[in-house]
C-alpha positions in Angstrom: 18.7 3.0 7.3 18.0 5.8 9.7 18.8 5.8 13.4 15.7 5.4 15.6 15.3 6.9 19.0 17.6 4.5 20.7 18.6 2.0 18.1 21.1 1.8 15.3 20.4 -0.9 12.6 23.0 -3.5 12.2 23.4 -6.2 9.5 21.1 -8.7 11.4 18.3 -6.1 11.6 18.6 -5.5 7.8 18.7 -9.2 7.1 15.6 -9.7 9.2 13.7 -6.9 7.3 14.8 -8.3 3.9 13.8 -11.9 4.8 10.4 -10.9 6.2 9.7 -8.7 3.2 10.4 -11.6 0.9 8.7 -14.3 3.0 6.4 -13.0 5.6 5.3 -16.4 6.7 8.7 -17.5 8.1 8.5 -18.8 11.6 10.7 -17.3 14.2 12.7 -20.5 14.3 13.2 -20.4 10.5 14.1 -16.8 10.6 16.6 -17.3 13.5 18.3 -20.1 11.6 18.7 -17.9 8.5 20.1 -15.1 10.7 22.4 -17.5 12.6 21.1 -16.2 15.9 19.1 -17.8 18.8 15.3 -17.9 18.5 15.1 -15.7 21.6 17.4 -13.1 20.1 15.6 -13.2 16.8 12.2 -12.8 18.5 13.4 -9.8 20.5 14.8 -8.1 17.5 11.7 -8.7 15.4 9.4 -7.5 18.1 11.5 -4.3 18.4 11.3 -3.7 14.6 7.5 -4.0 14.9 7.3 -1.7 18.0 9.6 0.9 16.4 7.4 1.0 13.3 9.9 -0.5 10.8 7.6 -3.4 10.1 4.1 -2.2 9.8 2.4 -5.5 9.1 2.5 -8.9 7.5 -0.2 -10.1 5.2 -0.9 -12.5 2.4 -0.8 -11.4 -1.2 -4.1 -12.4 -2.9 -4.4 -13.0 -6.7 -7.0 -10.4 -7.7 -8.5 -12.3 -10.6 -9.0 -15.4 -8.3 -11.3 -13.3 -6.1 -13.2 -11.7 -9.0 -11.3 -8.4 -9.1 -9.4 -8.8 -12.3 -9.6 -5.2 -13.5 -7.0 -2.7 -12.3 -7.9 1.0 -12.9 -5.8 4.1 -12.2 -7.8 7.3 -11.8 -6.4 10.8 -11.7 -8.6 13.2 -9.7 -8.6 17.0 -9.9 -10.3 18.9 -7.1 -12.2 22.1 -7.5 -10.1 23.8 -4.8 -6.6 23.4 -3.4 -7.2 24.0 0.3 -6.4 21.9 3.3 -10.1 21.5 4.0 -10.9 20.3 0.5 -8.0 17.8 0.6 -9.1 16.6 4.1 -12.7 16.1 3.0 -11.7 14.2 -0.2 -9.2 12.0 1.7 -11.7 11.1 4.4 -14.3 10.0 1.9 -11.8 8.1 -0.3 -10.6 6.1 2.7 -14.1 4.7 3.0 -14.2 3.3 -0.5 -13.2 -0.4 -0.3 -12.4 -0.5 -4.0 -9.7 2.1 -3.6 -6.4 0.3 -2.9 -4.2 3.3 -2.9 -4.9 7.1 -2.7 -1.9 9.4 -3.2 -1.7 13.2 -3.2 0.5 13.9 -6.2 2.2 16.8 -7.9 1.4 17.4 -11.6 -1.7 17.2 -13.7 -3.9 15.7 -10.9 -4.4 16.3 -7.2 -4.8 12.6 -6.4 -4.0 9.3 -8.1 -6.2 6.4 -7.1 -5.5 2.7 -7.7 -8.7 0.8 -7.9 -9.6 -2.9 -8.2 -13.0 -3.9 -9.7 -14.5 -6.9 -11.5 -14.7 -5.4 -15.0 -15.4 -2.2 -16.9 -19.1 -2.3 -16.1 -18.3 -2.6 -12.4 -16.0 0.4 -12.7 -18.6 2.4 -14.6 -21.0 1.9 -11.8 -18.4 2.9 -9.1 -17.4 6.0 -11.1 -21.0 7.1 -11.7 -22.3 6.5 -8.2 -19.3 7.2 -5.9 -16.1 8.6 -7.5 -17.6 11.7 -9.1 -19.6 12.3 -5.9 -16.5 12.4 -3.7 -16.2 15.9 -2.0 -14.6 18.5 -4.2 -14.1 16.4 -7.4 -14.0 18.6 -10.4 -12.6 16.1 -12.9 -11.4 12.5 -13.2 -9.2 10.8 -15.8 -9.4 7.1 -16.0 -6.7 4.6 -17.1 -7.5 0.9 -17.5 -4.4 -1.1 -16.9 -3.9 -3.5 -19.8 -0.9 -5.4 -18.4 0.6 -5.4 -14.9 4.3 -5.5 -15.6 5.5 -5.0 -12.0 3.3 -5.0 -9.0 4.0 -4.6 -5.3 7.7 -4.8 -5.7 9.9 -5.2 -2.6 11.6 -2.1 -1.2 15.2 -1.9 -2.6 17.4 -1.7 0.5 
């Protein structure tokens, strides 16, 4: 772990981060008991980890198929120009698409790699034809339908 502006991580901070990463619904009392510190100390440390940006949020993990989004699609996008302006325009537009879970600028054959959740192939076909290829600067897309999710949203290895 890196040193923040005025704080050095110790073993309790690391244990708090690991515990919350594994079980975000732990109450402060449960977390304090696991850390073997008082509830007040645990709360203060956890708040500091949030304030300093080490914990960016806590949320539930939803089963995609249970909410009708069983198809996972990866899309490689090549832009027609590699300029800061074209990247900014593409990113701004991609951020507005609710189906896009992840959008990453990458090195290699594509400029961007998108992770998309949709109902099925027909749903993706509609999204592709109406929105993806109309994003600013898109020259080419390459689509990969995920056949099996082997490892998804793994915990950070620290």
